[in-house]
N, CA, C and O atoms as CSV, one atom per row, in Angstrom:
chain,resi,resn,atom,element,x,y,z
A,1,MET,N,N,-46.748,-2.650,105.428
A,1,MET,CA,C,-46.861,-1.151,105.614
A,1,MET,C,C,-48.283,-0.646,104.996
A,1,MET,O,O,-48.820,-1.238,104.061
A,2,ASP,N,N,-48.732,0.295,105.501
A,2,ASP,CA,C,-50.184,0.899,105.181
A,2,ASP,C,C,-49.541,2.146,104.412
A,2,ASP,O,O,-48.386,2.571,104.380
A,3,ALA,N,N,-50.612,2.529,103.866
A,3,ALA,CA,C,-50.495,3.994,102.959
A,3,ALA,C,C,-50.035,5.026,103.641
A,3,ALA,O,O,-49.177,5.760,103.149
A,4,LEU,N,N,-50.615,5.256,105.051
A,4,LEU,CA,C,-50.385,6.561,105.857
A,4,LEU,C,C,-48.990,6.331,106.195
A,4,LEU,O,O,-48.336,7.374,106.181
A,5,THR,N,N,-48.251,5.153,106.533
A,5,THR,CA,C,-46.730,5.052,107.007
A,5,THR,C,C,-46.092,5.326,105.761
A,5,THR,O,O,-45.166,6.135,105.820
A,6,ALA,N,N,-46.388,4.810,104.578
A,6,ALA,CA,C,-45.779,5.033,103.407
A,6,ALA,C,C,-45.684,6.528,102.979
A,6,ALA,O,O,-44.679,7.094,102.548
A,7,ARG,N,N,-46.925,7.061,103.181
A,7,ARG,CA,C,-47.023,8.655,102.959
A,7,ARG,C,C,-46.026,9.426,103.630
A,7,ARG,O,O,-45.472,10.379,103.081
A,8,THR,N,N,-45.698,8.943,105.142
A,8,THR,CA,C,-45.049,9.717,105.989
A,8,THR,C,C,-43.355,9.355,105.607
A,8,THR,O,O,-42.511,10.249,105.543
A,9,LEU,N,N,-43.147,8.378,105.450
A,9,LEU,CA,C,-41.697,8.155,104.994
A,9,LEU,C,C,-41.562,9.122,103.873
A,9,LEU,O,O,-40.707,9.997,104.007
A,10,LEU,N,N,-42.311,9.095,102.733
A,10,LEU,CA,C,-41.991,9.660,101.726
A,10,LEU,C,C,-42.043,11.407,102.081
A,10,LEU,O,O,-41.167,12.114,101.583
A,11,PHE,N,N,-42.725,11.805,102.641
A,11,PHE,CA,C,-42.570,13.419,103.120
A,11,PHE,C,C,-41.545,13.544,104.158
A,11,PHE,O,O,-41.196,14.693,104.427
A,12,GLN,N,N,-40.880,12.366,104.928
A,12,GLN,CA,C,-39.574,12.636,105.674
A,12,GLN,C,C,-38.178,12.415,105.140
A,12,GLN,O,O,-37.134,12.485,105.789
A,13,ARG,N,N,-38.349,12.076,103.577
A,13,ARG,CA,C,-37.152,12.141,103.109
A,13,ARG,C,C,-36.358,13.118,102.956
A,13,ARG,O,O,-36.899,14.096,102.441
A,14,GLN,N,N,-35.097,13.252,103.245
A,14,GLN,CA,C,-34.270,14.069,103.283
A,14,GLN,C,C,-33.607,14.319,101.840
A,14,GLN,O,O,-33.263,13.367,101.140
A,15,LEU,N,N,-33.455,15.594,101.455
A,15,LEU,CA,C,-32.779,15.896,100.086
A,15,LEU,C,C,-31.143,15.457,99.934
A,15,LEU,O,O,-30.242,15.726,100.730
A,16,THR,N,N,-31.052,14.763,98.772
A,16,THR,CA,C,-29.623,14.525,98.867
A,16,THR,C,C,-28.600,15.765,98.884
A,16,THR,O,O,-28.930,16.856,98.420
A,17,ILE,N,N,-27.480,15.554,99.384
A,17,ILE,CA,C,-26.518,16.659,99.660
A,17,ILE,C,C,-25.156,16.012,99.391
A,17,ILE,O,O,-24.859,14.887,99.793
A,18,LYS,N,N,-24.363,16.801,98.689
A,18,LYS,CA,C,-23.045,16.231,98.378
A,18,LYS,C,C,-22.007,17.259,98.720
A,18,LYS,O,O,-22.278,18.384,98.299
A,19,ASN,N,N,-21.115,17.163,99.247
A,19,ASN,CA,C,-19.939,17.938,99.830
A,19,ASN,C,C,-19.051,18.537,98.430
A,19,ASN,O,O,-18.727,17.791,97.505
A,20,VAL,N,N,-18.787,19.764,98.464
A,20,VAL,CA,C,-18.032,20.087,97.441
A,20,VAL,C,C,-16.576,20.004,98.074
A,20,VAL,O,O,-16.075,20.760,98.906
A,21,ASP,N,N,-16.019,18.861,97.445
A,21,ASP,CA,C,-14.748,18.285,97.888
A,21,ASP,C,C,-13.442,18.846,97.268
A,21,ASP,O,O,-12.324,18.461,97.610
A,22,PHE,N,N,-13.658,19.696,96.420
A,22,PHE,CA,C,-12.260,20.398,95.651
A,22,PHE,C,C,-12.325,21.833,95.936
A,22,PHE,O,O,-13.336,22.436,96.294
A,23,SER,N,N,-11.186,22.318,95.750
A,23,SER,CA,C,-11.008,23.683,95.984
A,23,SER,C,C,-11.592,24.630,94.642
A,23,SER,O,O,-11.424,24.386,93.447
A,24,LEU,N,N,-12.164,25.529,95.125
A,24,LEU,CA,C,-12.780,26.508,93.779
A,24,LEU,C,C,-11.434,27.605,93.700
A,24,LEU,O,O,-11.024,28.307,94.624
A,25,PRO,N,N,-10.979,27.532,92.528
A,25,PRO,CA,C,-10.031,28.719,92.020
A,25,PRO,C,C,-10.295,29.984,92.735
A,25,PRO,O,O,-11.430,30.452,92.651
A,26,GLY,N,N,-9.445,30.563,93.390
A,26,GLY,CA,C,-9.528,31.866,93.811
A,26,GLY,C,C,-10.536,32.210,94.901
A,26,GLY,O,O,-10.980,33.333,95.138
A,27,VAL,N,N,-10.874,30.891,95.626
A,27,VAL,CA,C,-11.757,31.325,96.575
A,27,VAL,C,C,-11.526,29.852,97.712
A,27,VAL,O,O,-12.387,29.141,98.231
A,28,GLU,N,N,-10.246,29.797,97.792
A,28,GLU,CA,C,-9.523,28.605,98.717
A,28,GLU,C,C,-10.331,28.801,100.133
A,28,GLU,O,O,-10.654,27.791,100.758
A,29,GLY,N,N,-10.589,29.837,100.534
A,29,GLY,CA,C,-11.007,30.285,101.873
A,29,GLY,C,C,-12.489,29.519,102.327
A,29,GLY,O,O,-13.015,29.467,103.439
A,30,LEU,N,N,-12.989,28.892,100.873
A,30,LEU,CA,C,-14.155,28.417,101.190
A,30,LEU,C,C,-13.808,26.960,101.334
A,30,LEU,O,O,-14.849,26.328,101.518
A,31,ASP,N,N,-12.799,26.222,101.320
A,31,ASP,CA,C,-12.665,24.793,101.114
A,31,ASP,C,C,-13.343,24.305,102.359
A,31,ASP,O,O,-13.410,24.948,103.406
A,32,ASN,N,N,-13.911,22.941,102.121
A,32,ASN,CA,C,-14.438,22.122,103.226
A,32,ASN,C,C,-15.674,22.771,103.796
A,32,ASN,O,O,-16.193,22.335,104.823
A,33,GLN,N,N,-16.151,23.814,103.134
A,33,GLN,CA,C,-17.248,24.607,103.795
A,33,GLN,C,C,-18.475,24.730,102.980
A,33,GLN,O,O,-19.443,25.390,103.358
A,34,LEU,N,N,-18.425,24.030,101.755
A,34,LEU,CA,C,-19.738,24.244,100.887
A,34,LEU,C,C,-20.327,22.810,100.499
A,34,LEU,O,O,-19.634,21.804,100.651
A,35,ALA,N,N,-21.374,22.760,100.092
A,35,ALA,CA,C,-22.029,21.647,99.827
A,35,ALA,C,C,-23.112,21.927,98.616
A,35,ALA,O,O,-23.484,23.082,98.410
A,36,ILE,N,N,-23.483,21.097,98.016
A,36,ILE,CA,C,-24.723,21.012,96.715
A,36,ILE,C,C,-25.777,20.293,97.349
A,36,ILE,O,O,-25.495,19.203,97.846
A,37,ILE,N,N,-27.047,20.759,97.421
A,37,ILE,CA,C,-28.227,19.956,97.813
A,37,ILE,C,C,-29.240,19.877,96.737
A,37,ILE,O,O,-29.557,20.862,96.069
A,38,GLU,N,N,-29.675,18.862,96.596
A,38,GLU,CA,C,-30.606,18.258,95.584
A,38,GLU,C,C,-31.834,19.364,95.525
A,38,GLU,O,O,-32.393,19.810,96.527
A,39,LEU,N,N,-32.143,19.719,94.169
A,39,LEU,CA,C,-33.314,20.486,93.802
A,39,LEU,C,C,-34.552,19.972,93.594
A,39,LEU,O,O,-34.603,18.931,92.939
A,40,GLY,N,N,-35.586,20.462,94.002
A,40,GLY,CA,C,-36.886,20.073,93.636
A,40,GLY,C,C,-37.403,20.273,92.347
A,40,GLY,O,O,-36.727,20.935,91.559
A,41,GLU,N,N,-38.636,19.750,91.946
A,41,GLU,CA,C,-39.357,20.223,90.638
A,41,GLU,C,C,-39.595,21.621,90.664
A,41,GLU,O,O,-39.239,22.351,89.739
A,42,SER,N,N,-40.264,22.091,91.825
A,42,SER,CA,C,-40.665,23.587,91.749
A,42,SER,C,C,-39.179,24.628,91.688
A,42,SER,O,O,-39.130,25.738,91.159
A,43,GLN,N,N,-38.374,24.124,92.178
A,43,GLN,CA,C,-36.965,25.006,92.068
A,43,GLN,C,C,-36.466,24.937,90.839
A,43,GLN,O,O,-35.917,25.963,90.440
A,44,LEU,N,N,-36.511,23.695,89.868
A,44,LEU,CA,C,-35.949,23.686,88.785
A,44,LEU,C,C,-36.682,24.539,87.849
A,44,LEU,O,O,-36.085,25.189,86.992
A,45,MET,N,N,-38.243,24.570,88.010
A,45,MET,CA,C,-39.064,25.525,87.036
A,45,MET,C,C,-38.667,26.935,87.512
A,45,MET,O,O,-38.451,27.780,86.644
A,46,GLN,N,N,-38.544,27.281,88.872
A,46,GLN,CA,C,-37.884,28.672,88.792
A,46,GLN,C,C,-36.755,29.006,88.300
A,46,GLN,O,O,-36.561,30.141,87.864
A,47,CYS,N,N,-35.717,27.936,88.297
A,47,CYS,CA,C,-34.581,28.023,87.447
A,47,CYS,C,C,-34.916,28.582,85.945
A,47,CYS,O,O,-34.575,29.658,85.452
A,48,ASN,N,N,-35.556,27.703,85.468
A,48,ASN,CA,C,-36.116,28.096,84.051
A,48,ASN,C,C,-36.691,29.506,83.843
A,48,ASN,O,O,-36.338,30.246,82.925
A,49,ALA,N,N,-37.678,29.838,84.846
A,49,ALA,CA,C,-38.006,31.098,84.823
A,49,ALA,C,C,-37.202,32.327,84.921
A,49,ALA,O,O,-37.446,33.422,84.417
A,50,LEU,N,N,-36.007,31.901,85.795
A,50,LEU,CA,C,-35.022,33.103,86.034
A,50,LEU,C,C,-34.133,33.023,84.536
A,50,LEU,O,O,-33.568,34.046,84.148
A,51,ALA,N,N,-34.077,32.149,83.981
A,51,ALA,CA,C,-33.224,32.024,82.733
A,51,ALA,C,C,-33.760,32.449,81.483
A,51,ALA,O,O,-33.080,32.630,80.473
A,52,GLU,N,N,-35.153,32.624,81.580
A,52,GLU,CA,C,-35.854,32.872,80.481
A,52,GLU,C,C,-35.606,34.226,79.820
A,52,GLU,O,O,-35.704,35.183,80.588
A,53,LYS,N,N,-35.280,34.519,78.453
A,53,LYS,CA,C,-35.140,35.817,78.115
A,53,LYS,C,C,-36.324,36.428,77.781
A,53,LYS,O,O,-37.365,35.806,77.991
A,54,PRO,N,N,-36.368,37.666,77.241
A,54,PRO,CA,C,-37.647,38.310,76.694
A,54,PRO,C,C,-38.099,37.831,75.599
A,54,PRO,O,O,-39.247,38.135,75.274
A,55,ASP,N,N,-37.436,37.103,74.891
A,55,ASP,CA,C,-38.122,36.621,73.510
A,55,ASP,C,C,-38.518,34.930,73.753
A,55,ASP,O,O,-38.557,34.092,72.851
A,56,GLY,N,N,-38.797,34.678,75.228
A,56,GLY,CA,C,-38.873,33.404,75.486
A,56,GLY,C,C,-37.870,32.356,75.373
A,56,GLY,O,O,-38.169,31.275,75.880
A,57,LYS,N,N,-36.953,32.447,74.913
A,57,LYS,CA,C,-35.872,31.501,75.025
A,57,LYS,C,C,-35.244,31.388,76.332
A,57,LYS,O,O,-35.041,32.352,77.069
A,58,VAL,N,N,-34.903,30.020,76.633
A,58,VAL,CA,C,-33.832,29.985,78.132
A,58,VAL,C,C,-32.376,30.073,77.720
A,58,VAL,O,O,-31.889,29.483,76.755
A,59,ASP,N,N,-31.711,30.905,78.591
A,59,ASP,CA,C,-30.363,30.990,78.440
A,59,ASP,C,C,-29.670,29.994,79.175
A,59,ASP,O,O,-29.956,29.909,80.370
A,60,SER,N,N,-28.860,29.262,78.732
A,60,SER,CA,C,-28.457,27.849,79.293
A,60,SER,C,C,-27.353,28.309,80.437
A,60,SER,O,O,-27.338,27.797,81.556
A,61,THR,N,N,-26.725,29.012,80.148
A,61,THR,CA,C,-25.652,29.871,81.070
A,61,THR,C,C,-26.495,30.289,82.448
A,61,THR,O,O,-26.292,29.859,83.583
A,62,LEU,N,N,-27.363,31.121,82.079
A,62,LEU,CA,C,-28.243,31.718,83.303
A,62,LEU,C,C,-28.823,30.509,83.849
A,62,LEU,O,O,-28.696,30.393,85.068
A,63,LEU,N,N,-29.554,29.389,83.112
A,63,LEU,CA,C,-30.092,28.449,83.878
A,63,LEU,C,C,-29.326,27.703,84.766
A,63,LEU,O,O,-29.749,27.316,85.855
A,64,GLY,N,N,-27.852,27.420,84.192
A,64,GLY,CA,C,-26.951,26.850,85.360
A,64,GLY,C,C,-26.401,27.723,86.418
A,64,GLY,O,O,-25.972,27.230,87.461
A,65,ALA,N,N,-26.393,28.825,86.230
A,65,ALA,CA,C,-26.321,29.840,87.381
A,65,ALA,C,C,-27.266,29.775,88.395
A,65,ALA,O,O,-27.021,29.752,89.601
A,66,ALA,N,N,-28.523,29.741,87.782
A,66,ALA,CA,C,-29.779,29.790,88.681
A,66,ALA,C,C,-29.853,28.605,89.515
A,66,ALA,O,O,-30.409,28.616,90.613
A,67,ALA,N,N,-29.277,27.538,88.984
A,67,ALA,CA,C,-29.387,26.168,89.566
A,67,ALA,C,C,-28.125,25.984,90.447
A,67,ALA,O,O,-28.199,25.027,91.218
A,68,ILE,N,N,-26.955,26.727,90.488
A,68,ILE,CA,C,-26.246,26.816,91.422
A,68,ILE,C,C,-26.620,27.639,92.535
A,68,ILE,O,O,-26.327,27.272,93.672
A,69,CYS,N,N,-27.292,28.810,92.314
A,69,CYS,CA,C,-27.671,29.697,93.207
A,69,CYS,C,C,-28.892,29.143,94.293
A,69,CYS,O,O,-29.011,29.543,95.451
A,70,LYS,N,N,-29.470,28.466,93.848
A,70,LYS,CA,C,-30.588,27.568,94.616
A,70,LYS,C,C,-30.067,26.407,95.398
A,70,LYS,O,O,-30.625,26.023,96.426
A,71,SER,N,N,-28.809,25.756,94.822
A,71,SER,CA,C,-28.655,24.478,95.559
A,71,SER,C,C,-27.141,24.559,96.234
A,71,SER,O,O,-26.730,23.538,96.786
A,72,LEU,N,N,-26.295,25.745,96.208
A,72,LEU,CA,C,-25.034,25.877,96.831
A,72,LEU,C,C,-25.431,26.553,98.244
A,72,LEU,O,O,-25.948,27.660,98.395
A,73,VAL,N,N,-25.007,25.473,99.406
A,73,VAL,CA,C,-25.316,25.740,100.505
A,73,VAL,C,C,-23.754,25.746,101.402
A,73,VAL,O,O,-22.647,25.321,101.071
A,74,LEU,N,N,-24.249,26.448,102.700
A,74,LEU,CA,C,-23.021,25.968,103.626
A,74,LEU,C,C,-23.130,24.515,104.233
A,74,LEU,O,O,-24.121,24.180,104.883
A,75,ARG,N,N,-22.044,23.649,103.988
A,75,ARG,CA,C,-22.044,22.297,104.401
A,75,ARG,C,C,-22.475,22.021,106.119
A,75,ARG,O,O,-22.999,20.948,106.415
A,76,GLU,N,N,-22.287,22.754,106.866
A,76,GLU,CA,C,-22.755,22.402,108.221
A,76,GLU,C,C,-24.194,22.740,108.579
A,76,GLU,O,O,-24.945,21.967,109.173
A,77,THR,N,N,-24.531,24.035,108.142
A,77,THR,CA,C,-25.891,24.661,108.382
A,77,THR,C,C,-26.950,24.138,107.319
A,77,THR,O,O,-28.142,24.116,107.626
A,78,LYS,N,N,-26.579,23.777,106.249
A,78,LYS,CA,C,-27.497,23.819,104.898
A,78,LYS,C,C,-28.241,25.252,104.538
A,78,LYS,O,O,-29.235,25.438,103.836
A,79,GLU,N,N,-27.559,26.043,105.137
A,79,GLU,CA,C,-28.054,27.621,104.867
A,79,GLU,C,C,-27.638,27.857,103.182
A,79,GLU,O,O,-26.568,27.466,102.717
A,80,ARG,N,N,-28.347,28.333,102.646
A,80,ARG,CA,C,-28.541,28.863,101.120
A,80,ARG,C,C,-27.368,29.870,101.273
A,80,ARG,O,O,-27.203,30.537,102.295
A,81,ILE,N,N,-26.559,29.929,100.169
A,81,ILE,CA,C,-25.591,31.121,100.264
A,81,ILE,C,C,-25.602,32.298,99.234
A,81,ILE,O,O,-24.894,33.306,99.237
A,82,LEU,N,N,-26.618,31.910,98.318
A,82,LEU,CA,C,-26.802,32.845,97.196
A,82,LEU,C,C,-28.333,32.974,97.088
A,82,LEU,O,O,-29.063,32.172,97.671
A,83,THR,N,N,-28.766,33.876,96.423
A,83,THR,CA,C,-30.078,34.323,96.113
A,83,THR,C,C,-30.363,34.355,94.821
A,83,THR,O,O,-29.518,34.729,94.009
A,84,ASP,N,N,-31.703,33.933,94.425
A,84,ASP,CA,C,-32.129,34.011,93.024
A,84,ASP,C,C,-31.565,35.183,92.259
A,84,ASP,O,O,-31.117,35.006,91.126
A,85,ASN,N,N,-31.568,36.308,92.799
A,85,ASN,CA,C,-31.254,37.707,92.186
A,85,ASN,C,C,-29.670,37.620,91.832
A,85,ASN,O,O,-29.126,38.530,91.206
A,86,ASP,N,N,-29.024,36.567,92.232
A,86,ASP,CA,C,-27.593,36.487,92.178
A,86,ASP,C,C,-27.287,35.795,90.854
A,86,ASP,O,O,-26.120,35.719,90.470
A,87,ALA,N,N,-28.391,35.238,90.074
A,87,ALA,CA,C,-28.026,34.287,88.936
A,87,ALA,C,C,-27.086,34.991,87.794
A,87,ALA,O,O,-26.135,34.488,87.196
A,88,GLU,N,N,-27.574,36.151,87.687
A,88,GLU,CA,C,-26.838,36.771,86.456
A,88,GLU,C,C,-25.254,36.949,86.934
A,88,GLU,O,O,-24.318,36.505,86.271
A,89,SER,N,N,-25.124,37.556,87.992
A,89,SER,CA,C,-23.902,37.711,88.408
A,89,SER,C,C,-22.871,36.401,88.493
A,89,SER,O,O,-21.716,36.239,88.099
A,90,VAL,N,N,-23.752,35.605,89.140
A,90,VAL,CA,C,-23.074,34.163,89.066
A,90,VAL,C,C,-22.591,33.424,87.800
A,90,VAL,O,O,-21.647,32.647,87.658
A,91,SER,N,N,-23.599,33.932,86.830
A,91,SER,CA,C,-23.319,33.371,85.286
A,91,SER,C,C,-21.907,33.851,84.865
A,91,SER,O,O,-21.257,33.128,84.109
A,92,MET,N,N,-21.332,35.155,85.355
A,92,MET,CA,C,-20.031,35.565,85.287
A,92,MET,C,C,-18.884,35.120,85.659
A,92,MET,O,O,-17.786,35.413,85.187
A,93,TRP,N,N,-19.167,34.300,86.638
A,93,TRP,CA,C,-17.831,33.619,87.340
A,93,TRP,C,C,-17.004,33.045,86.721
A,93,TRP,O,O,-15.884,33.103,87.229
A,94,GLY,N,N,-17.100,32.399,85.646
A,94,GLY,CA,C,-15.936,31.834,84.569
A,94,GLY,C,C,-16.388,30.375,84.669
A,94,GLY,O,O,-17.013,29.893,85.614
A,95,HIS,N,N,-15.922,29.639,83.386
A,95,HIS,CA,C,-16.064,28.474,83.267
A,95,HIS,C,C,-15.791,27.275,84.027
A,95,HIS,O,O,-16.388,26.201,83.952
A,96,THR,N,N,-14.650,27.640,84.892
A,96,THR,CA,C,-14.189,26.643,85.680
A,96,THR,C,C,-15.163,26.346,86.758
A,96,THR,O,O,-15.776,25.289,86.906
A,97,VAL,N,N,-15.229,27.413,87.492
A,97,VAL,CA,C,-16.228,27.143,88.774
A,97,VAL,C,C,-17.647,26.988,88.465
A,97,VAL,O,O,-18.433,26.385,89.195
A,98,LEU,N,N,-17.994,27.634,87.195
A,98,LEU,CA,C,-19.436,27.313,86.928
A,98,LEU,C,C,-19.710,25.832,86.424
A,98,LEU,O,O,-20.824,25.399,86.716
A,99,SER,N,N,-18.731,24.850,85.598
A,99,SER,CA,C,-18.566,23.646,85.382
A,99,SER,C,C,-18.567,22.926,86.452
A,99,SER,O,O,-19.441,22.076,86.623
A,100,LEU,N,N,-17.541,23.157,87.390
A,100,LEU,CA,C,-17.258,22.534,88.360
A,100,LEU,C,C,-18.623,22.136,89.593
A,100,LEU,O,O,-18.940,21.045,90.066
A,101,LEU,N,N,-19.123,23.326,89.795
A,101,LEU,CA,C,-20.263,23.351,90.706
A,101,LEU,C,C,-21.521,22.946,89.837
A,101,LEU,O,O,-22.369,22.292,90.443
A,102,GLY,N,N,-21.787,23.261,88.401
A,102,GLY,CA,C,-22.797,22.890,87.707
A,102,GLY,C,C,-22.930,21.156,87.415
A,102,GLY,O,O,-23.994,20.540,87.355
A,103,ASP,N,N,-21.668,20.627,87.270
A,103,ASP,CA,C,-21.368,19.316,87.371
A,103,ASP,C,C,-22.094,18.387,88.548
A,103,ASP,O,O,-22.631,17.287,88.421
A,104,LEU,N,N,-21.930,19.178,89.696
A,104,LEU,CA,C,-22.147,18.532,90.991
A,104,LEU,C,C,-23.661,18.732,91.128
A,104,LEU,O,O,-24.282,17.835,91.699
A,105,VAL,N,N,-24.391,19.897,90.631
A,105,VAL,CA,C,-25.873,20.329,90.426
A,105,VAL,C,C,-26.422,19.206,89.805
A,105,VAL,O,O,-27.174,18.476,90.451
A,106,THR,N,N,-26.154,18.970,88.651
A,106,THR,CA,C,-26.579,17.788,87.681
A,106,THR,C,C,-26.428,16.435,88.316
A,106,THR,O,O,-27.389,15.694,88.106
A,107,GLU,N,N,-25.329,15.867,89.135
A,107,GLU,CA,C,-25.215,14.651,89.551
A,107,GLU,C,C,-26.376,14.703,90.826
A,107,GLU,O,O,-27.348,13.949,90.829
A,108,VAL,N,N,-26.159,15.539,91.719
A,108,VAL,CA,C,-27.032,15.303,92.700
A,108,VAL,C,C,-28.588,15.636,92.492
A,108,VAL,O,O,-29.394,15.327,93.368
A,109,SER,N,N,-28.949,16.211,91.427
A,109,SER,CA,C,-30.421,16.541,91.148
A,109,SER,C,C,-30.659,15.535,90.086
A,109,SER,O,O,-31.733,15.693,89.505
A,110,ALA,N,N,-29.797,14.357,89.610
A,110,ALA,CA,C,-30.059,13.698,88.432
A,110,ALA,C,C,-30.740,14.550,87.209
A,110,ALA,O,O,-31.855,14.231,86.795
A,111,LEU,N,N,-30.070,15.562,86.700
A,111,LEU,CA,C,-30.578,16.231,85.835
A,111,LEU,C,C,-30.209,15.973,84.480
A,111,LEU,O,O,-30.716,16.685,83.613
A,112,SER,N,N,-29.238,14.880,84.083
A,112,SER,CA,C,-28.967,14.578,82.944
A,112,SER,C,C,-29.332,12.961,82.770
A,112,SER,O,O,-29.516,12.241,83.751
A,113,PRO,N,N,-29.403,12.538,81.552
A,113,PRO,CA,C,-29.496,11.090,81.700
A,113,PRO,C,C,-28.592,10.030,82.333
A,113,PRO,O,O,-28.925,8.984,82.890
A,114,SER,N,N,-27.294,10.570,82.106
A,114,SER,CA,C,-26.490,9.817,82.724
A,114,SER,C,C,-26.292,10.100,84.117
A,114,SER,O,O,-25.764,9.187,84.752
A,115,ALA,N,N,-26.613,11.234,84.798
A,115,ALA,CA,C,-26.550,11.500,86.065
A,115,ALA,C,C,-27.754,10.707,86.742
A,115,ALA,O,O,-27.677,10.471,87.948
A,116,LYS,N,N,-28.924,10.264,85.976
A,116,LYS,CA,C,-30.038,9.448,86.672
A,116,LYS,C,C,-29.632,8.381,86.537
A,116,LYS,O,O,-30.009,7.662,87.462
A,117,GLU,N,N,-28.725,7.631,85.470
A,117,GLU,CA,C,-28.623,6.292,85.457
A,117,GLU,C,C,-27.559,6.012,86.926
A,117,GLU,O,O,-27.672,5.097,87.742
A,118,ALA,N,N,-26.562,7.103,86.910
A,118,ALA,CA,C,-25.609,6.973,88.014
A,118,ALA,C,C,-26.472,6.934,89.424
A,118,ALA,O,O,-26.153,6.081,90.253
A,119,ALA,N,N,-27.452,7.751,89.682
A,119,ALA,CA,C,-28.217,7.838,90.706
A,119,ALA,C,C,-28.965,6.301,90.960
A,119,ALA,O,O,-28.865,5.766,92.065
A,120,LYS,N,N,-29.583,5.762,90.041
A,120,LYS,CA,C,-30.261,4.398,90.001
A,120,LYS,C,C,-29.151,3.632,90.346
A,120,LYS,O,O,-29.510,2.917,91.282
A,121,LYS,N,N,-27.805,3.380,90.027
A,121,LYS,CA,C,-26.850,2.443,90.441
A,121,LYS,C,C,-26.373,2.459,91.833
A,121,LYS,O,O,-25.971,1.492,92.480
A,122,ASN,N,N,-26.505,4.127,92.343
A,122,ASN,CA,C,-26.123,4.069,93.638
A,122,ASN,C,C,-26.935,4.232,94.551
A,122,ASN,O,O,-26.507,4.606,95.643
A,123,PHE,N,N,-28.174,4.024,94.382
A,123,PHE,CA,C,-29.304,3.814,95.206
A,123,PHE,C,C,-29.289,2.080,95.721
A,123,PHE,O,O,-29.235,1.123,94.948
A,124,PRO,N,N,-29.343,2.025,96.991
A,124,PRO,CA,C,-29.371,0.863,97.670
A,124,PRO,C,C,-30.559,-0.242,97.093
A,124,PRO,O,O,-31.728,-0.003,97.397
A,125,LYS,N,N,-30.313,-1.200,96.431
A,125,LYS,CA,C,-31.261,-2.028,95.850
A,125,LYS,C,C,-32.093,-2.699,97.280
A,125,LYS,O,O,-31.562,-3.143,98.299
A,126,THR,N,N,-33.588,-2.594,96.949
A,126,THR,CA,C,-34.375,-3.407,98.005
A,126,THR,C,C,-34.082,-4.951,97.712
A,126,THR,O,O,-33.778,-5.460,96.634
A,127,LEU,N,N,-34.266,-5.612,99.062
A,127,LEU,CA,C,-34.259,-7.133,98.953
A,127,LEU,C,C,-35.456,-7.655,98.459
A,127,LEU,O,O,-36.487,-7.254,99.000
A,128,GLU,N,N,-35.548,-8.494,97.514
A,128,GLU,CA,C,-36.655,-9.129,96.947
A,128,GLU,C,C,-36.662,-10.472,97.607
A,128,GLU,O,O,-35.621,-10.898,98.107
A,129,ASN,N,N,-37.819,-11.193,97.641
A,129,ASN,CA,C,-38.024,-12.473,98.400
A,129,ASN,C,C,-36.938,-13.669,97.730
A,129,ASN,O,O,-37.180,-14.468,96.825
A,130,VAL,N,N,-35.997,-13.532,98.310
A,130,VAL,CA,C,-34.865,-14.733,97.785
A,130,VAL,C,C,-35.693,-16.123,97.922
A,130,VAL,O,O,-35.661,-16.932,96.995
A,131,SER,N,N,-36.286,-16.326,98.866
A,131,SER,CA,C,-36.808,-17.929,99.038
A,131,SER,C,C,-38.396,-17.608,99.045
A,131,SER,O,O,-39.133,-17.615,100.031
A,132,ASP,N,N,-38.706,-17.355,97.838
A,132,ASP,CA,C,-40.068,-17.587,97.569
A,132,ASP,C,C,-40.880,-18.606,97.683
A,132,ASP,O,O,-41.215,-19.111,96.611
A,133,THR,N,N,-41.391,-19.168,98.835
A,133,THR,CA,C,-42.095,-20.542,98.702
A,133,THR,C,C,-43.214,-20.796,98.044
A,133,THR,O,O,-43.516,-21.954,97.755
A,134,SER,N,N,-44.040,-19.662,97.693
A,134,SER,CA,C,-45.093,-19.762,96.975
A,134,SER,C,C,-44.933,-20.449,95.497
A,134,SER,O,O,-45.848,-21.141,95.050
A,135,SER,N,N,-43.821,-20.242,94.817
A,135,SER,CA,C,-43.622,-20.929,93.548
A,135,SER,C,C,-43.494,-22.317,93.609
A,135,SER,O,O,-43.054,-22.856,94.624
A,136,PRO,N,N,-43.884,-23.042,92.479
A,136,PRO,CA,C,-43.791,-24.616,92.488
A,136,PRO,C,C,-42.400,-25.005,92.244
A,136,PRO,O,O,-42.061,-26.177,92.414
A,137,ALA,N,N,-41.562,-24.100,91.854
A,137,ALA,CA,C,-40.155,-24.722,91.664
A,137,ALA,C,C,-39.540,-24.762,92.987
A,137,ALA,O,O,-38.786,-25.710,93.204
A,138,SER,N,N,-39.707,-24.003,93.803
A,138,SER,CA,C,-39.151,-23.627,95.219
A,138,SER,C,C,-39.685,-24.500,96.105
A,138,SER,O,O,-38.978,-24.955,97.005
A,139,SER,N,N,-41.314,-24.934,95.942
A,139,SER,CA,C,-41.793,-25.860,96.802
A,139,SER,C,C,-41.189,-27.406,96.534
A,139,SER,O,O,-41.120,-28.317,97.360
A,140,GLU,N,N,-40.788,-27.420,95.177
A,140,GLU,CA,C,-40.236,-28.724,94.938
A,140,GLU,C,C,-38.753,-28.910,95.414
A,140,GLU,O,O,-38.268,-29.966,95.820
A,141,ALA,N,N,-38.118,-27.707,95.294
A,141,ALA,CA,C,-36.640,-27.901,95.979
A,141,ALA,C,C,-36.640,-28.273,97.497
A,141,ALA,O,O,-35.954,-29.178,97.973
A,142,VAL,N,N,-37.539,-27.422,98.243
A,142,VAL,CA,C,-37.908,-27.819,99.434
A,142,VAL,C,C,-38.344,-29.211,100.077
A,142,VAL,O,O,-38.054,-29.561,101.221
A,143,SER,N,N,-39.123,-29.984,99.114
A,143,SER,CA,C,-39.396,-30.966,99.404
A,143,SER,C,C,-38.643,-32.052,99.047
A,143,SER,O,O,-39.009,-33.167,99.418
A,144,GLN,N,N,-37.354,-31.874,98.190
A,144,GLN,CA,C,-36.589,-32.851,97.891
A,144,GLN,C,C,-35.527,-33.099,98.718
A,144,GLN,O,O,-34.758,-34.029,98.474
């Protein structure tokens, strides 16, 4: 493979998306219609900026709400449902909904060490040269 082909493949990569396969209490009308899409680095930086208080500290509840705003989409169209301006209102939704959606955002975007490890385990492994004929050991095995 040449560098141009590799570059093309990298830029064509689709973001990971995971369906919201549970019912959100109080909004059952959205069952089987929602999904969470992977956040990119620039979006994560925007979430941090949205959650920053005037004193420079980041409000973790607002940070989670901003991440939900950026990643919650309609399952079929991938259309974003919420805007950045909704983050403060979303932060008031209640812990049940915020934690359920927040956990999906963390998982899909590998935002925690455990989510990163789970993502690594779920990635398909590439096949290594199982029959490496260049090593002396395998050459001996072939000749015997």
